[in-house]
N, C-alpha and C positions, 0 to 999 in steps of 0.2 A: 414378257415371254420367256425371259430366262427362269423365272421364278414359277412360272408354271412348269416348264420343263426341268428344274431341279427338284420339283415337288414328284413329276413323273418318273422320273429316275430312280430317287427314293422309293418308291412307293414298288417299283418293280422288284427291285435288288434285294429289297425287306421280304417280298414273298418268292421264298427260295422254290416254290413249286411252279411257280412261272418263269422262271430262269431253266429250270432242268428239261421243263415242258417245250422251250425255245429250241432246246438241242435236241427235241426228241427224233426228229428227221434225220438230223445227224448221227445219232448214236445206231439208229436204223440200218442205214446207208452204211457205216461204218461194220455196225455189226455182221451183214450180211456178207460185204467185202471180207471179211477175214472170215467168215464160216466155208463161203464156196464160191463169190464172185470171182476174187480172188485166182482161186485153181482153176476157173472157166476160162479167164481170159488169159491165165497164162498157159494153161494146155497148146490155145490156139496160135499162143507166139513162142512157141518152147525152143525154136530153132535162133532165136534171138536172143545174143548176148546181152546183160545186163537187163532183161525183160522186168523185171522184178523192180528195181530203181523206177521206170518209164512208167510203170501202171502205178506202183506205189504214188507217186508225182500227178499223174493224171487224175487218179480217185481224189486226191487230197485236194486239188484244184476244185473238180465240180461240187464238192463239200463246201466248200468256200463261198460258191455261188449260192450252193441252198440254204449257208447261213445268213448271207443278206438277206432273203427271205423268211425266215422263219425266228429270226431274232427282231426283227421291227414288225411280224405280225404281233409275236409276246409282246412288242411295247406300246402297240397301239390297244393290247386287247382292255389296256386300263381308260381310253377313251369308252369303251362299250361299257365298260364297270359304270361309266360316271352319268354315261348317258341313263342307264337304266335305274339307278339308285338316284337319279333327277340332282345330280351334282353341277351336272351342266347348264343346267337352268339357275343354279344358284350363282354358277360364274356369270352368266349373261345378264343378271341381276344386278353384279357389282361391277364396278368404276371400271370394266379391263373393254379394251377395246378387243373387239372380233378380230381380228388381225393378229395380236399377241396372244388369243385364247389358241385358234388353230398353227400360229407360228411354233405356238410351248408345245403342243402337241407332237408336230413332224421335227420340231428340235430333238425331244428326248428320244423318240422313236429313231432319228438318222443316229443321234450319238449312241445308244445301245448296241443295236446293229453293229455299228461301227467298233464298238469296245468287245464284243462276242467274237465278230469277225477275226478282229485282230488276235485275239485269245486263242480261237481257234486255228489261226495260221502257223504259230508259235508250236501249237501241241501237233500238228500237221506235218509241220519240221521235223519235231523231236523223232516222232517217230518212223518218218521216213530214215531217218542217220540210223536211227536203233533196226531200221530192219536192214541195213549196209548199204544203203544210200549216201549223200552227201548233204551237205548245206548249199543254199542257195549262197551265190556271190552277193555281195553287199549290193550291189546296184542293179542286181534281182530282186532281192527284198524290197527295194524302194519302187519299184517296178508294180509289183505285187499289191504293197500295200496302196497305190494310188489307183490300181484297179478294183480294189477294196473299196477304196472312199468312192469311186463311181458306180459299184454295183449296188453299195447299200443306197446310194443316191436313189439310182432307180427305182431298186427294190422298196423301197421306202413311200415312193409315189405312187406304185400300183397299190401296195397294199393299203396305204391311207386311203386312196380309192374304193378299194374293197369295203374295209372297214366304215366308211361313210355311210355306205349304205347299209349297215346292219342296226339293228335296235334291241336286240336281246344276245343273253348270254347263250341262250341256247341256238342262235343263227351265227353266233360268233363261233361256238364250237364246231358248230356243223362244218363254216366254212374253212376252220382250223383244219380239220382232220381230212376234207376235199385235199387243200393245198399240200399237207403232208406227205398225202399219199400219191399225189399226182408229180410233186417236184421232183422225186429222182428220175424219173421217164422223163421228163420235160427238158430236165440237165444232160441224157444221153448217160449216167451213170449207172445206173442197171444191166443195160445195155446198149453197148456203141453205137451211135447213129448209123454207119454202114451196115449193119446188120439186119436192119429195120426195113418196114414195106416203104415205097416211095409217099404216101400221104402223110405217116406217121413222121418220118424225117422232116416233111415239110411244115410239119407245126412245130415240133423242136426248132428248125430254121428261123420260122416267123415269133418264136418265145423271148421277149427280149433279154429274160437271165440269164437264157443259154449262150447269148453274146459273152454276158459276162464270164460265164464257165469257161467259154474258147481262147477268149483275150488272155485269162488267168492260165491256162493251160498251158498256151501258147510260151509264156515264159516259163513256167515249171517244168516242164519238160523238155525245154531247146537242151540244158546243159546233160540229160543222160543220153537226149537223141542223138548228139556228137559223136557218144561213145559207142554206143549202140548200132549205129547207121556208118559208118567210117567207112569208104569208100564206096557207099550206096550212089544209085543214079537219082539224080532229084525227083525224077517223075516217081520212084517209088517211095521216098519221102514224102513227097506231096500225098502220095496218096494213102500212107495211112496216116497224114492227118487229118484227112478227108473221112477214112473210117474210125477215126477214131474222134470226132468232132473236134480237133482242134481250130480247123477251118472248117467253113461252109460252103457247098459249092451250089450255085443257082443259075443253071442252064451251063454254059459254058462259063458262066463270073463265077471266081474264085473269090472268097469274100476278105477283104483287109480286114487291120487294125484300125483305118481311120471309119470304114463303113459302122464294123462293131460299137465303138467309142459314140458314133453318129446316132447309130439306132439306142442306145442306153440314154445320152443326151436328150432325143428327141421324146422319147418314154417320158423319162422324168418329167419335163414341159407339159406334155399331152397329160398326162394322169395326174399332174399337180392341178392343172389348170380345171379339169373335169371334177376334181375335188372339190374345189372350191366353187364350183356351180352348185353341186350336191349339196353341200354345207348351208351356201347363202340360200338354198333355195329353202332348206328345212329351217333354216334362222327365221325364216319369214311366218 
């Protein structure tokens, strides 16, 4: 398993184009935020002190959730390439146990997703500070890193399931384009969830990666919100969190940290089991 994982990691980082493409959705979201999304969002909150610090932290948290998907997708492109070039058949003919082979692809995807997400986190913090914000406290760094790990774990299970269904470069490229296009909307980055129609809000609330974004946002915006909402009522703070997707509301119930963590863990187990079923069926 470790040998297969190490081989996949080397292949991924050797191909610079693959690394860049894994960040493409992040570049697009960041570019849109710099060019006009940031000004649009800030204009709606112009009377709020420290609005720049809050929004920078908010969008960077969303980008971290997106990276957990796009990075693992890029990493699992190696599995599709191996399948199209019949390298997988060579592996299956070799004295390699099936679970070691599958585990190698999963481990490499998780490792690559985690590494790229951590790099993105550091760059995001540098950007926030350069824009006039503050570094996260050490305890918050630890929390965000833990949430990134959970986010990558969940995202890699979803992406592995999708990738296990693909048999060609064209199908993988199409899936990557669709995911890259929709991921910004499904994580509520382009438009805050509170500004969207109810059916679209429910799509976001049911999308597992959105829960990763909400968890990371809850940590990253905590510090700027303390300064911006000094003296504000609890209701006002809660309304802001719901509007910006820091928390989700299901009827009269507000999502909790435990609920979002449960969604991510449940997603991980569900999609890994589905992936094993698909891979086992194809192996017959």
